C-alpha positions, 0 to 999 in steps of 0.5 A: 900253507894254512886254510886261512891263507888259501881262502885269502888267495881265493878271495883275491882271485875272485875279486880280480876276475870280477874287476877285470871281467866286468862289462863295458857298462861298469865303466863310466865313459867312452869316446865316440865319433858321429859321422852325421848330424843327428837328433839325440832326444830333442837335441841336434848333435853335430858330427864330431868326436864326443866323450860319453859319460854315464853312471858306472854300473847302472843299466839305465842312466842319463848319458851325457855327450861332451866336447871338452867340458861342455855338455852338448846333449843329455839323454836317457840310455840303457845298456842292452846285452846282445848275443855276440860281441861287435868287432867294430864299434858304430852308431846306429841311426834311424831316418825320421819322416822329415829326412833327419837322423836320430841316434838309436844305439851305440855299439862298442868294439869288443863288447856284446853290450850296446847303449840304446836310446829309446827317446830318439826320434822314432823313424825306421832303423837305418845303417850303422856308421863306424866310429 
């Protein structure tokens, strides 16, 4: 085999590893189920299943919560890398002074990255609810 052939195979192997090994934020959507009514920014989001979409590859992006084709809420989100992968996905809620909940972050099963919402409420961090 020629050197050119080896280089071509090496380049293809590197591209494959990069594509397959890319992190969750490189995707552009994920499903999540909310167990509780909660604020997402200034929008009240009801319990239910949602498709989250964002700009693929961006660490800081507008995240849209959709039910079908309808955008229910839109808020700024940021991908944050954690020390370990989560075995279960979940939604981290905080409790606001008035007793309502705000969505602080969303964790995805098998990922060490979480989607954090800095514009949600401002109460004390609460429990994680699975999705």
